[in-house]
ZAKENU-81376 format. One record per residue: x, y, z of N, C-alpha, C in turn; chain. Coordinates in nm, 4 decimals. Layout:
REM residues N
X,Y,Z,X,Y,Z,X,Y,Z,A
...
END
This chain:
REM residues 278
-0.7153,-0.0148,1.8423,-0.6218,-0.0606,1.8307,-0.4829,0.0717,1.7181,A
-0.3435,-0.0142,1.7540,-0.2802,0.1281,1.7242,-0.1311,0.0487,1.5894,A
-0.0883,0.1637,1.5798,-0.0050,0.0990,1.4398,0.1176,0.2026,1.4481,A
0.1753,0.1419,1.5019,0.3188,0.1684,1.5426,0.4085,0.2268,1.4224,A
0.4627,0.3204,1.4137,0.5642,0.3260,1.2350,0.6440,0.4033,1.3100,A
0.7413,0.3775,1.4106,0.9147,0.5362,1.3852,0.8411,0.5830,1.5361,A
0.8824,0.6972,1.4917,0.7393,0.8500,1.5757,0.6242,0.8582,1.5284,A
0.5916,0.7503,1.4080,0.3938,0.8183,1.3968,0.3662,0.6900,1.4906,A
0.2243,0.7209,1.5134,0.1189,0.6133,1.6004,-0.0240,0.6612,1.5241,A
-0.0701,0.5492,1.4889,-0.2088,0.6304,1.3954,-0.2888,0.4621,1.5224,A
-0.3616,0.5747,1.5855,-0.4570,0.4951,1.6646,-0.6196,0.5128,1.6009,A
-0.6152,0.3512,1.6182,-0.7781,0.3292,1.5614,-0.9080,0.2806,1.6382,A
-1.0422,0.3022,1.6991,-1.0737,0.3652,1.5541,-1.0164,0.4972,1.5521,A
-1.0529,0.5408,1.4105,-1.0713,0.6967,1.3192,-1.0804,0.7147,1.2400,A
-1.0281,0.8814,1.1634,-1.1013,0.8626,1.0873,-1.0057,0.8058,0.9442,A
-1.0154,0.7209,0.8476,-0.9688,0.6732,0.7645,-0.8445,0.7510,0.7185,A
-0.6982,0.7365,0.7285,-0.5692,0.7817,0.6901,-0.5653,0.7190,0.5021,A
-0.5844,0.8463,0.4073,-0.5240,0.8429,0.3167,-0.4308,0.7831,0.2523,A
-0.3940,0.7385,0.1931,-0.2210,0.7116,0.1474,-0.1655,0.7716,-0.0099,A
-0.0839,0.8610,0.0291,-0.0797,0.9049,-0.1660,-0.0101,0.8338,-0.2103,A
0.0008,0.7865,-0.3253,0.1283,0.7638,-0.4164,0.1970,0.8099,-0.5429,A
0.3234,0.8077,-0.5120,0.4279,0.8923,-0.5635,0.5174,0.7864,-0.6392,A
0.5261,0.7950,-0.7763,0.6017,0.6374,-0.8626,0.7494,0.7289,-0.9319,A
0.8345,0.7067,-0.8735,0.9669,0.8010,-0.9367,1.0074,0.6492,-1.0239,A
0.8873,0.5840,-1.1505,0.9336,0.5043,-1.2598,0.9166,0.4931,-1.3609,A
0.9388,0.4674,-1.4534,0.9042,0.4931,-1.6216,0.7852,0.4436,-1.6244,A
0.7628,0.2876,-1.5983,0.6620,0.2194,-1.6294,0.5878,0.1798,-1.5238,A
0.5053,0.2167,-1.4019,0.4254,0.2363,-1.3247,0.2621,0.2092,-1.4257,A
0.2033,0.1816,-1.3733,0.0619,0.1264,-1.5044,-0.0410,0.2844,-1.4876,A
-0.0424,0.3667,-1.3793,-0.0986,0.4668,-1.4163,-0.0568,0.5674,-1.3768,A
0.0367,0.6486,-1.3454,0.1417,0.7835,-1.3754,0.2942,0.7372,-1.3797,A
0.3698,0.6286,-1.4082,0.5010,0.6057,-1.4856,0.5534,0.7327,-1.5626,A
0.6645,0.7825,-1.5542,0.7165,0.8412,-1.6255,0.7158,0.9739,-1.5744,A
0.5764,1.0059,-1.5375,0.5254,1.1540,-1.4728,0.6585,1.2161,-1.3635,A
0.6991,1.0839,-1.2604,0.7554,1.1880,-1.1990,0.9080,1.1602,-1.1838,A
0.9440,1.1246,-1.2580,1.1294,1.0202,-1.2749,1.2002,1.1552,-1.2510,A
1.1979,1.2531,-1.2447,1.3183,1.3397,-1.1956,1.2287,1.4270,-1.0246,A
1.3125,1.3720,-0.9256,1.2915,1.4409,-0.8167,1.2718,1.5187,-0.7393,A
1.3149,1.6323,-0.8152,1.1772,1.7128,-0.8218,1.0668,1.7578,-0.8473,A
0.9994,1.6346,-0.9294,0.8807,1.6666,-0.9581,0.8212,1.5243,-0.9231,A
0.9195,1.4661,-0.8391,0.8350,1.3601,-0.7158,0.8015,1.4379,-0.6303,A
0.8946,1.5295,-0.5392,0.8808,1.5780,-0.4214,0.7619,1.6796,-0.3993,A
0.7318,1.7862,-0.5081,0.6087,1.8323,-0.5221,0.5216,1.8094,-0.5432,A
0.4620,1.7264,-0.6556,0.4141,1.6486,-0.6320,0.3222,1.5361,-0.4692,A
0.4626,1.5217,-0.3629,0.4006,1.4583,-0.2679,0.3706,1.5813,-0.2028,A
0.4318,1.6880,-0.2019,0.3592,1.7797,-0.0928,0.2332,1.8145,-0.1302,A
0.2146,1.7916,-0.3181,0.0394,1.8416,-0.2890,-0.1144,1.7398,-0.2504,A
-0.0286,1.6566,-0.2868,-0.0762,1.5347,-0.1978,-0.0532,1.5496,-0.0632,A
0.0435,1.5598,-0.0231,-0.0142,1.5747,0.1422,-0.0808,1.7473,0.1890,A
-0.0710,1.8129,0.1620,-0.1899,1.9271,0.0878,-0.3074,1.9554,0.0807,A
-0.3536,1.7884,-0.0056,-0.5113,1.7705,-0.0324,-0.5695,1.6127,0.0775,A
-0.4268,1.5858,0.1968,-0.4748,1.5474,0.2866,-0.4237,1.4098,0.3067,A
-0.3764,1.3625,0.2354,-0.2759,1.2003,0.2593,-0.2282,1.2753,0.3673,A
-0.2261,1.1449,0.4508,-0.1653,1.1467,0.5889,-0.0495,1.0954,0.5255,A
-0.0021,0.9647,0.5017,0.1284,0.9019,0.4470,0.1815,0.9724,0.3361,A
0.2843,0.9341,0.2780,0.2577,0.9510,0.0938,0.3818,0.8290,0.0975,A
0.3465,0.7481,0.0155,0.3811,0.6123,-0.0369,0.4860,0.6342,-0.1426,A
0.6465,0.6455,-0.1524,0.6690,0.6367,-0.2282,0.8115,0.4923,-0.3254,A
0.7514,0.4757,-0.4429,0.8065,0.3634,-0.5238,0.8538,0.3947,-0.6297,A
0.9494,0.2681,-0.6303,1.1233,0.3285,-0.7487,1.0841,0.1905,-0.7922,A
0.9396,0.1231,-0.8647,0.9662,0.0286,-0.8929,0.8206,-0.0378,-0.9248,A
0.8248,-0.0684,-0.9984,0.6905,-0.0638,-1.0989,0.6595,-0.2421,-1.0296,A
0.5520,-0.2272,-0.9953,0.4700,-0.4066,-0.9421,0.3982,-0.4511,-1.0310,A
0.3577,-0.3509,-1.1848,0.2759,-0.3873,-1.1890,0.2545,-0.5676,-1.2582,A
0.1179,-0.6482,-1.3260,0.1948,-0.7605,-1.3944,0.2788,-0.7544,-1.5257,A
0.3700,-0.8338,-1.5024,0.5026,-0.8120,-1.5967,0.5748,-0.7415,-1.5763,A
0.5753,-0.6839,-1.4875,0.6835,-0.5901,-1.4863,0.8151,-0.6295,-1.4650,A
0.9126,-0.5693,-1.5019,1.0946,-0.5969,-1.4910,1.1146,-0.5044,-1.3971,A
1.2185,-0.5900,-1.3122,1.2459,-0.6001,-1.1754,1.3603,-0.4178,-1.2627,A
1.4165,-0.4088,-1.1223,1.5230,-0.2914,-1.1173,1.6234,-0.3516,-1.0264,A
1.7510,-0.3083,-1.0537,1.8654,-0.2972,-0.9966,1.8403,-0.2314,-0.8589,A
1.9101,-0.3183,-0.7237,1.9405,-0.2067,-0.6529,1.9972,-0.0126,-0.6819,A
2.0555,-0.0109,-0.7027,2.1419,0.0707,-0.7602,2.0400,0.1855,-0.8224,A
2.0015,0.1234,-0.9302,1.8595,0.2285,-0.9908,1.7464,0.2760,-0.8644,A
1.6918,0.1326,-0.8147,1.5993,0.2329,-0.7001,1.6550,0.2775,-0.6030,A
1.7491,0.2903,-0.5876,1.8019,0.4035,-0.4039,1.8136,0.4922,-0.5057,A
1.8495,0.4993,-0.6545,1.8961,0.6104,-0.6547,1.7740,0.7367,-0.7027,A
1.5966,0.6626,-0.7365,1.5155,0.6567,-0.7381,1.3811,0.7247,-0.6206,A
1.4583,0.6704,-0.5122,1.3636,0.7028,-0.4241,1.4158,0.7769,-0.3397,A
1.6014,0.7762,-0.2731,1.6572,0.8456,-0.1849,1.6280,0.9738,-0.1463,A
1.6713,1.0365,-0.2794,1.6664,1.1572,-0.3184,1.5210,1.2526,-0.2603,A
1.4098,1.1538,-0.3485,1.2906,1.1886,-0.2886,1.2637,1.1840,-0.1686,A
1.2802,1.0461,-0.0791,1.2200,1.0495,0.0867,1.3590,1.1772,0.1388,A
1.4510,1.1544,0.1120,1.5516,1.3123,0.1788,1.4640,1.4013,0.1967,A
1.4776,1.4515,0.0840,1.3914,1.6066,0.0316,1.2632,1.6384,0.1066,A
1.1510,1.4988,0.0981,1.0393,1.5041,0.2085,1.0347,1.5152,0.3529,A
1.1524,1.4559,0.3735,1.1727,1.4235,0.5558,1.1731,1.5654,0.5860,A
1.2858,1.6617,0.4735,1.3104,1.8005,0.5549,1.1855,1.8955,0.5281,A
1.0809,1.8596,0.4535,0.9759,1.9687,0.4402,0.8242,1.9255,0.4049,A
0.8122,1.7884,0.4983,0.7319,1.7322,0.5586,0.7180,1.6890,0.6525,A
0.5720,1.7357,0.7327,0.5572,1.6075,0.8324,0.4851,1.4929,0.8528,A
0.3911,1.5100,0.7731,0.3605,1.3586,0.6866,0.4224,1.1816,0.6881,A
0.3755,1.1152,0.7534,0.4884,0.9714,0.7717,0.5187,0.9278,0.6108,A
0.6553,0.8826,0.5657,0.6877,0.8529,0.4029,0.6874,0.7255,0.4542,A
0.6274,0.6742,0.3155,0.6973,0.5306,0.3636,0.7478,0.4641,0.1724,A
0.8264,0.3676,0.2087,0.8680,0.3449,0.0844,0.8286,0.1673,0.0464,A
0.8295,0.1529,-0.0451,0.7128,0.0604,-0.1216,0.8538,-0.0018,-0.2370,A
0.8619,-0.0902,-0.1696,0.9835,-0.1795,-0.2232,0.9576,-0.3483,-0.1875,A
1.0703,-0.4395,-0.2473,1.0683,-0.5347,-0.1863,1.2558,-0.6282,-0.1772,A
1.2716,-0.4546,-0.1497,1.4408,-0.4986,-0.1538,1.4798,-0.4200,-0.0126,A
1.5321,-0.5560,0.0810,1.5864,-0.5269,0.2303,1.6913,-0.4112,0.1665,A
1.7922,-0.3782,0.0910,1.8928,-0.2984,0.0924,1.8209,-0.1204,0.0870,A
1.7265,-0.1781,-0.0224,1.6460,0.0079,-0.0037,1.5906,-0.0034,0.0902,A
1.4847,-0.1007,0.1733,1.4042,-0.0290,0.2490,1.5169,0.0331,0.3648,A
1.6531,-0.0221,0.4151,1.6894,0.0252,0.5001,1.7745,0.1691,0.4832,A
1.8172,0.1845,0.3028,1.8507,0.2993,0.3134,1.7393,0.3952,0.3162,A
1.6075,0.4088,0.2988,1.5056,0.4916,0.2387,1.4841,0.5168,0.4316,A
1.4860,0.3947,0.4912,1.4482,0.4822,0.6568,1.5243,0.5553,0.7129,A
1.6926,0.5699,0.6567,1.8074,0.6260,0.7073,1.7460,0.7736,0.6868,A
1.6920,0.7780,0.5208,1.6591,0.8732,0.5329,1.5294,0.9701,0.5238,A
1.4564,0.8965,0.6105,1.3791,0.8962,0.6506,1.1999,0.8747,0.6319,A
1.1871,0.8081,0.5836,1.1256,0.6835,0.5642,1.0707,0.5933,0.7375,A
0.9087,0.5945,0.7303,0.8684,0.5360,0.8442,0.8114,0.4013,0.8841,A
0.7814,0.3834,0.7453,0.7253,0.2378,0.6597,0.7660,0.1603,0.5838,A
0.7825,0.0750,0.4959,0.8112,-0.0166,0.4297,0.7019,-0.1084,0.4028,A
0.6313,-0.0618,0.2468,0.5397,-0.0960,0.2174,0.5909,-0.2472,0.1413,A
0.5321,-0.3620,0.1727,0.6259,-0.5123,0.1143,0.5334,-0.5503,0.0297,A
0.4998,-0.5428,-0.0931,0.4799,-0.6330,-0.2108,0.5509,-0.7876,-0.2058,A
0.6090,-0.8004,-0.0773,0.7015,-0.9038,-0.1356,0.7115,-1.0139,0.0377,A
0.5705,-0.9561,0.0846,0.5662,-1.0258,0.2607,0.5061,-1.2105,0.2293,A
0.5806,-1.2551,0.1217,0.5613,-1.3875,0.1263,0.6482,-1.4110,0.0518,A
0.7879,-1.3861,0.1329,0.9077,-1.4395,0.1135,0.9366,-1.5224,0.1895,A
1.0240,-1.6075,0.2116,1.0895,-1.6405,0.3438,1.2111,-1.6055,0.3828,A
1.2784,-1.5678,0.3122,1.3917,-1.4922,0.3556,1.3627,-1.3647,0.4770,A
1.4069,-1.3731,0.6041,1.3735,-1.3237,0.7272,1.4485,-1.1534,0.6890,A
1.5554,-1.1565,0.6246,1.6609,-1.0009,0.5653,1.5296,-0.8720,0.6023,A
1.3990,-0.8648,0.5121,1.3456,-0.7496,0.5345,1.3103,-0.7263,0.6602,A
1.2822,-0.8469,0.7540,1.2014,-0.8196,0.8680,1.2825,-0.8012,0.9728,A
1.4095,-0.7977,0.9496,1.5193,-0.7769,1.0065,1.5355,-0.6677,1.0465,A
1.5097,-0.5452,0.9009,1.5995,-0.4323,0.8841,1.4186,-0.3192,0.9916,A
1.3139,-0.4108,0.9190,1.2136,-0.3396,0.9199,1.1742,-0.3241,1.1282,A
1.2044,-0.5087,1.2204,1.2678,-0.4820,1.3417,1.3571,-0.3919,1.3936,A
1.4610,-0.3752,1.3389,1.5673,-0.2845,1.4304,1.4893,-0.1650,1.4164,A
1.4517,-0.0804,1.2834,1.4025,0.0443,1.2769,1.3226,0.0263,1.3577,A
1.2230,-0.0250,1.4038,1.0735,-0.0523,1.4460,1.0104,0.0978,1.3688,A
1.0344,0.0646,1.1698,0.9283,0.0885,1.1380,0.7989,0.0665,1.1398,A
0.7699,0.0976,1.0364,0.5593,0.0454,1.0430,0.5805,-0.0821,0.9235,A
0.5360,-0.1532,0.8838,0.5435,-0.2754,0.7979,0.3659,-0.2853,0.7479,A
0.3682,-0.2770,0.6235,0.2757,-0.3426,0.5386,0.3065,-0.5008,0.4731,A
0.2181,-0.5414,0.5118,0.2292,-0.7397,0.4827,0.1231,-0.7086,0.3559,A
0.1722,-0.7660,0.2546,0.0556,-0.7644,0.1191,0.0522,-0.9323,0.1012,A
-0.0838,-0.9407,0.0714,-0.0710,-1.1036,0.0071,-0.0474,-1.0775,-0.1474,A
0.0119,-1.1539,-0.1674,0.0723,-1.1649,-0.3175,0.0730,-1.3263,-0.3486,A
0.0583,-1.4290,-0.4821,0.0979,-1.5214,-0.5080,0.2173,-1.5070,-0.6141,A
0.3410,-1.5871,-0.5538,0.4045,-1.5620,-0.6775,0.5012,-1.3933,-0.7368,A
0.5695,-1.3814,-0.7961,0.5742,-1.2136,-0.7542,0.5579,-1.1517,-0.8984,A
0.5392,-0.9923,-0.8848,0.4885,-0.9595,-1.0386,0.4920,-0.9829,-1.1280,A
0.6146,-1.0681,-1.1711,0.6373,-1.0969,-1.2887,0.5244,-1.2114,-1.3377,A
0.4644,-1.3417,-1.2211,0.4514,-1.3958,-1.2914,0.2776,-1.4413,-1.1890,A
0.2740,-1.4214,-1.1252,0.1141,-1.3526,-1.0116,-0.0174,-1.3807,-1.1189,A
0.0556,-1.2975,-1.1936,-0.1482,-1.3817,-1.2969,-0.1023,-1.4931,-1.4055,A
-0.0290,-1.5443,-1.3710,-0.0144,-1.6663,-1.4284,-0.1118,-1.7627,-1.3915,A
-0.2954,-1.7145,-1.4146,-0.4346,-1.9283,-1.4323,-0.3885,-1.8882,-1.2439,A
-0.4080,-1.7664,-1.1784,-0.4418,-1.7865,-1.0058,-0.5383,-1.8239,-0.9882,A
-0.5036,-1.9152,-0.8502,-0.6343,-2.0677,-0.8477,-0.6497,-1.9990,-0.6839,A
-0.7439,-2.0809,-0.6403,-0.8001,-2.0228,-0.4986,-0.9282,-2.1110,-0.4208,A
-0.9257,-2.2181,-0.3615,-1.0494,-2.3074,-0.3365,-1.1028,-2.1880,-0.2747,A
-1.0583,-2.1098,-0.1543,-1.1604,-1.9374,-0.1086,-1.0623,-1.8784,-0.0599,A
-1.0588,-1.7580,-0.1816,-0.9459,-1.6761,-0.2034,-1.0024,-1.5761,-0.0642,A
-1.0859,-1.5289,0.0017,-1.1133,-1.4763,0.1431,-1.0759,-1.5511,0.2928,A
-1.0777,-1.6941,0.2563,-1.0224,-1.7859,0.4018,-0.8560,-1.7866,0.3129,A
-0.8039,-1.8207,0.2316,-0.6842,-1.8321,0.2458,-0.6234,-1.6834,0.2577,A
-0.6636,-1.5665,0.1606,-0.5505,-1.4588,0.2303,-0.5665,-1.4451,0.3779,A
-0.6707,-1.4918,0.4705,-0.6742,-1.4071,0.5999,-0.5898,-1.5589,0.6621,A
-0.6191,-1.6631,0.5831,-0.4665,-1.7540,0.7072,-0.3052,-1.7539,0.6616,A
-0.2619,-1.7078,0.5394,-0.1798,-1.6531,0.4708,-0.1575,-1.5042,0.6168,A
-0.2613,-1.4125,0.6190,-0.1930,-1.2369,0.7265,-0.1848,-1.3448,0.8984,A
-0.2717,-1.4655,0.9278,-0.1879,-1.5130,1.0703,-0.0971,-1.5861,1.0740,A
-0.0990,-1.6736,1.0138,0.0515,-1.7277,0.9996,0.1391,-1.6595,1.0107,A
0.1558,-1.5099,0.8740,0.2592,-1.4324,0.8204,0.3046,-1.3283,0.9328,A
0.1703,-1.2679,1.0251,0.1957,-1.2104,1.1923,0.2920,-1.3280,1.3048,A
0.2874,-1.4366,1.2826,0.3312,-1.5104,1.3794,0.4821,-1.5357,1.3348,A
0.5318,-1.5083,1.1923,0.6160,-1.5601,1.1308,0.7061,-1.4495,1.1791,A
0.6434,-1.3036,1.1329,0.7242,-1.1412,1.1802,0.7394,-1.1756,1.3098,A
0.6200,-1.2268,1.4736,0.6660,-1.1953,1.5163,0.7980,-1.2808,1.5670,A
0.8440,-1.3909,1.5244,0.9610,-1.4413,1.5448,1.0929,-1.3960,1.4742,A
1.0255,-1.2680,1.3599,1.1913,-1.2330,1.3334,1.1912,-1.1114,1.4024,A
1.1387,-1.0856,1.5471,1.1038,-0.9478,1.5603,0.9901,-0.8007,1.5283,A
0.9336,-0.8502,1.4835,0.8645,-0.7633,1.4569,0.7347,-0.7313,1.4881,A
0.7121,-0.6632,1.5965,0.5980,-0.6707,1.6743,0.4416,-0.6867,1.5922,A
0.3335,-0.7613,1.6395,0.1747,-0.6591,1.5867,0.1820,-0.5727,1.6016,A
0.2126,-0.5063,1.6700,0.1827,-0.3583,1.6588,0.2282,-0.1938,1.5444,A
0.3038,-0.3329,1.4606,0.4342,-0.2431,1.3668,0.3637,-0.2610,1.1984,A
0.2474,-0.3722,1.2075,0.1641,-0.4414,1.1554,0.0904,-0.3909,1.0714,A
0.0614,-0.3666,0.9676,-0.0758,-0.3268,0.8738,-0.1144,-0.4315,0.7507,A
-0.2075,-0.5055,0.7398,-0.2412,-0.5729,0.6403,-0.2852,-0.5262,0.5200,A
-0.2965,-0.5869,0.3837,-0.2940,-0.5641,0.2617,-0.3418,-0.6784,0.2236,A
-0.5143,-0.6884,0.1686,-0.4838,-0.7738,0.0634,-0.4337,-0.8476,-0.0424,A
-0.4036,-0.7411,-0.0908,-0.3286,-0.7572,-0.2378,-0.4586,-0.7478,-0.3285,A
-0.5234,-0.6237,-0.3797,-0.6289,-0.6464,-0.4956,-0.5446,-0.6559,-0.6248,A
-0.5587,-0.7578,-0.7012,-0.4804,-0.6996,-0.8071,-0.3210,-0.7745,-0.8375,A
-0.2994,-0.8442,-0.7396,-0.1879,-0.9322,-0.7109,-0.2149,-1.1009,-0.7123,A
-0.2181,-1.1626,-0.8322,-0.2083,-1.2861,-0.8266,-0.3700,-1.2811,-0.8027,A
-0.4431,-1.2428,-0.8856,-0.6153,-1.2408,-0.8691,-0.6667,-1.2240,-0.9616,A
-0.7435,-1.3116,-1.0265,-0.8755,-1.2611,-1.1196,-0.9287,-1.2213,-1.0431,A
-1.0211,-1.0459,-1.1505,-1.1504,-1.0205,-1.1668,-1.2857,-1.1161,-1.0502,A
-1.2978,-1.1995,-1.0271,-1.3589,-1.2515,-0.9227,-1.2642,-1.2626,-0.7668,A
-1.1698,-1.3097,-0.8111,-1.0652,-1.3098,-0.6702,-1.0752,-1.1693,-0.6134,A
-1.1055,-1.0810,-0.7067,-1.0676,-0.8964,-0.6892,-1.2221,-0.8599,-0.5259,A
-1.3094,-0.8506,-0.6263,-1.4882,-0.8694,-0.6669,-1.5262,-0.9283,-0.4653,A
-1.4404,-1.0182,-0.4703,-1.4690,-1.1472,-0.3424,-1.4613,-1.0843,-0.2339,A
-1.3164,-1.0402,-0.2286,-1.2011,-0.9886,-0.0928,-1.2402,-0.8486,-0.1036,A
-1.2988,-0.7731,-0.1766,-1.3436,-0.6478,-0.1174,-1.4876,-0.6801,-0.1151,A
-1.5828,-0.7491,-0.1564,-1.7273,-0.7420,-0.0767,-1.7559,-0.8419,0.0450,A
-1.5932,-0.8535,0.0879,-1.5855,-0.9250,0.2390,-1.4697,-0.8765,0.3194,A
-1.4333,-0.7511,0.3043,-1.3435,-0.6662,0.3508,-1.3476,-0.7048,0.5218,A
-1.4386,-0.7098,0.5938,-1.5043,-0.6748,0.6641,-1.4338,-0.8509,0.7874,A
-1.3981,-0.9469,0.6806,-1.4146,-1.0414,0.7347,-1.2459,-1.0532,0.8264,A
-1.1769,-0.9619,0.7445,-1.0082,-0.9868,0.7969,-1.0073,-0.8636,0.9532,A
-1.0643,-0.8352,1.0019,-1.0949,-0.7599,1.1120,-1.0442,-0.8576,1.2194,A
-1.0481,-0.9810,1.2349,-1.0193,-1.0706,1.3183,-0.8553,-1.0752,1.3140,A
-0.8289,-1.0765,1.2129,-0.6682,-1.0594,1.3003,-0.6281,-0.8863,1.3771,A
-0.7091,-0.8465,1.4228,-0.7159,-0.6887,1.4827,-0.5725,-0.6542,1.4916,A
-0.5623,-0.6066,1.3376,-0.4719,-0.4917,1.2784,-0.5136,-0.5058,1.1216,A
-0.4587,-0.3041,1.1362,-0.5088,-0.2082,1.0383,-0.5041,-0.3077,0.9319,A
-0.6142,-0.2729,0.8250,-0.6267,-0.2980,0.7204,-0.6467,-0.2154,0.6107,A
-0.5409,-0.2492,0.5210,-0.4652,-0.1400,0.4071,-0.5755,-0.1702,0.2166,A
-0.6443,-0.1020,0.1842,-0.6820,-0.0971,0.0250,-0.6291,-0.0668,-0.0797,A
-0.5755,-0.0880,-0.1593,-0.5283,-0.0617,-0.2770,-0.6354,-0.1091,-0.3928,A
-0.7133,0.0027,-0.4462,-0.7776,-0.0322,-0.5506,-0.7937,0.0674,-0.6836,A
-0.7123,0.1706,-0.6085,-0.6677,0.3341,-0.7120,-0.6656,0.2626,-0.8446,A
-0.7535,0.2879,-0.9685,-0.7223,0.2823,-1.1120,-0.6751,0.1424,-1.1340,A
-0.7136,0.0551,-1.0820,-0.6356,-0.1035,-1.1212,-0.7018,-0.1576,-1.2302,A
-0.6528,-0.2239,-1.2745,-0.6832,-0.2827,-1.4040,-0.8053,-0.3601,-1.3923,A
-0.9288,-0.4171,-1.2954,-0.9319,-0.4802,-1.2571,-1.1346,-0.4335,-1.2617,A
-1.0755,-0.2606,-1.2541,-1.1358,-0.2142,-1.2930,-1.2002,-0.2322,-1.4144,A
-1.1318,-0.1798,-1.5102,-1.1639,-0.1810,-1.6716,-1.1882,-0.3085,-1.6962,A
-1.1344,-0.4256,-1.6682,-1.1821,-0.5742,-1.6727,-1.4034,-0.5864,-1.6400,A
-1.4166,-0.5006,-1.5299,-1.4964,-0.5493,-1.5160,-1.6331,-0.4532,-1.5581,A
-1.5761,-0.3299,-1.5726,-1.6926,-0.1343,-1.6549,-1.6374,-0.1525,-1.7480,A
-1.5286,-0.1960,-1.8495,-1.4646,-0.1633,-1.9586,-1.4176,-0.0209,-1.9896,A
-1.4108,0.0485,-1.8314,-1.3331,0.1417,-1.8310,-1.1934,0.1862,-1.8941,A
-1.1545,0.3488,-1.9531,-1.0074,0.3489,-1.9514,-0.9137,0.3654,-1.8304,A
-0.7961,0.3847,-1.8328,-0.7322,0.3961,-1.7430,-0.7662,0.5361,-1.6703,A
-0.7759,0.6330,-1.7337,-0.8364,0.7971,-1.7292,-0.9850,0.7541,-1.6968,A
-1.0588,0.6983,-1.6979,-1.2080,0.7435,-1.6405,-1.2681,0.6472,-1.5244,A
-1.1360,0.5659,-1.4711,-1.1622,0.5399,-1.3628,-1.1927,0.5546,-1.2643,A
-1.1464,0.6598,-1.1863,-1.1479,0.7595,-1.0260,-1.3289,0.6979,-1.0042,A
-1.4833,0.7746,-1.1021,-1.5320,0.6956,-1.0009,-1.5691,0.5451,-0.9433,A
-1.5003,0.4753,-1.0100,-1.5680,0.3316,-0.9432,-1.4026,0.3801,-0.8495,A
-1.2864,0.4345,-0.8198,-1.1764,0.4041,-0.7544,-1.2498,0.4083,-0.6416,A
-1.3243,0.5672,-0.6232,-1.4189,0.6475,-0.5270,-1.4852,0.5091,-0.4808,A
-1.5622,0.4670,-0.5169,-1.6562,0.3999,-0.4679,-1.6101,0.2505,-0.3864,A
-1.4531,0.2048,-0.4609,-1.4629,0.1078,-0.3605,-1.3480,0.1874,-0.2157,A
-1.2962,0.3309,-0.2042,-1.2519,0.3580,-0.1314,-1.3877,0.3723,-0.0059,A
-1.5042,0.4397,-0.0298,-1.6017,0.4428,0.0724,-1.7049,0.3087,0.0849,A
-1.6757,0.2215,-0.0380,-1.7038,0.0595,0.0882,-1.6324,0.0104,0.1284,A
-1.4802,0.0576,0.1683,-1.3609,0.0232,0.2451,-1.3951,0.0735,0.3333,A
-1.5105,0.1734,0.3893,-1.5033,0.2491,0.4988,-1.6528,0.1760,0.5885,A
-1.7373,0.1781,0.4605,-1.8590,0.0786,0.4735,-1.8095,-0.0509,0.5616,A
-1.6836,-0.1291,0.5386,-1.6475,-0.2636,0.5685,-1.5252,-0.2446,0.6536,A
-1.5235,-0.1666,0.6809,-1.3931,-0.1439,0.8371,-1.2806,-0.1211,0.7760,A
-1.2636,-0.1253,0.6943,-1.0973,-0.0906,0.6246,-1.0654,0.0389,0.7605,A
-0.9379,0.0754,0.7009,-0.8396,0.1934,0.7841,-0.8039,0.2751,0.7411,A
-0.6949,0.1769,0.5963,-0.5876,0.3122,0.4870,-0.6391,0.2508,0.3807,A
-0.6473,0.3757,0.2806,-0.6764,0.3885,0.1374,-0.5845,0.4030,0.0943,A
-0.5203,0.3432,0.0007,-0.3716,0.3815,-0.1074,-0.4456,0.4260,-0.2374,A
-0.4016,0.5335,-0.2604,-0.4430,0.6069,-0.3942,-0.3439,0.7187,-0.4489,A
-0.4140,0.7082,-0.5411,-0.3590,0.8689,-0.6660,-0.3992,0.9936,-0.6422,A
-0.5473,0.9532,-0.6488,-0.6487,1.0907,-0.6314,-0.6752,1.1217,-0.4992,A
-0.6010,1.1770,-0.4526,-0.5975,1.2192,-0.2663,-0.7193,1.3180,-0.2244,A
-0.7327,1.4358,-0.2956,-0.8085,1.4968,-0.3055,-0.9606,1.4593,-0.2826,A
-1.0426,1.4039,-0.4263,-1.1406,1.2920,-0.4627,-1.1394,1.2253,-0.3260,A
-1.0655,1.1598,-0.3137,-1.0960,1.0542,-0.1847,-1.1194,1.1286,-0.0908,A
-1.0134,1.2025,-0.0100,-1.0512,1.2649,0.1166,-1.2097,1.2907,0.1415,A
-1.2444,1.3496,0.0216,-1.3643,1.4152,0.0090,-1.4841,1.3152,0.0444,A
-1.4242,1.1772,-0.0547,-1.5258,1.0727,-0.0428,-1.5256,1.0083,0.0831,A
-1.3861,0.9934,0.1382,-1.4207,0.9041,0.2146,-1.4686,0.9736,0.3711,A
-1.4548,1.1237,0.3719,-1.4498,1.1935,0.5174,-1.6737,1.1940,0.4666,A
-1.7129,1.2193,0.4141,-1.8527,1.1801,0.3722,-1.8937,1.0910,0.4684,A
-1.8843,0.9456,0.4319,-1.9040,0.8198,0.3900,-1.8884,0.8333,0.5560,A
-1.7609,0.8460,0.5867,-1.7534,0.8710,0.7793,-1.8957,0.9636,0.8349,A
-1.9410,1.0307,0.7563,-2.0066,1.1215,0.8293,-2.1709,1.0864,0.8816,A
-2.1712,0.9601,0.7473,-2.3147,0.9293,0.6669,-2.3530,0.8193,0.7945,A
-2.2031,0.7238,0.7740,-2.1546,0.6005,0.8640,-2.2268,0.6313,1.0120,A
-2.1868,0.7385,1.0337,-2.1799,0.7836,1.2071,-2.3707,0.7562,1.2328,A
-2.4066,0.7979,1.1224,-2.5683,0.7948,1.1681,-2.6900,0.6790,1.1576,A
-2.5915,0.6276,1.1189,-2.6473,0.4827,1.1257,-2.6894,0.3820,1.2414,A
END
């Protein structure tokens, strides 16, 4: 199975890809405000790369539940300078975490190779045309509604089946607009329009998504459902986040998106070594 993102190619099976998170926002749930300055954001991204991140995901708009949207102009000011500087200083793949086609295009022009799209449930094809034209990698994430509405009593008859059905339909729709399967990785959207029970069911059955024959990305790092389940504060969610990363290895996921890169790399490499002996 191959994932193509412009000049980067990831061939699976292979060791899990660790994606490091850099939020250039004042209000992201885990690190909002820490990397608003482009210099501090670049320095943090380079640290994550040194710790073993193979992809750096740069975002300029918070997508936590109830977050306020930002303008295209503001998001461009937050992410493009960071991507431009990183593209000159690092050889890792750069991803832009955005819902806006204009921002995606500018980020790709600045050196990004991947578009991480939480709004893959949209009907407008403009984002997909940007991805197709650039040959960029595309992370197709499942979400109900928008970040502003997604946690308003989300309901599913069978969350695992419905997320799987969404992926199959979306792959077909993407192909209609020029985005090949080889460009697409899939993200079940843990915490995006799901209750605690929905999140646990998705994580416990990650291997059900292998039928799509596309790389599977899992983003669990420090999320609120961990606190809801275990009563832990944001600062105390690393052990549970690492447990989910290790579980993702066992369940056949291919990419984990995390804040704590060094710790996650250690955990998943040990899990992979043990998994080979089973």
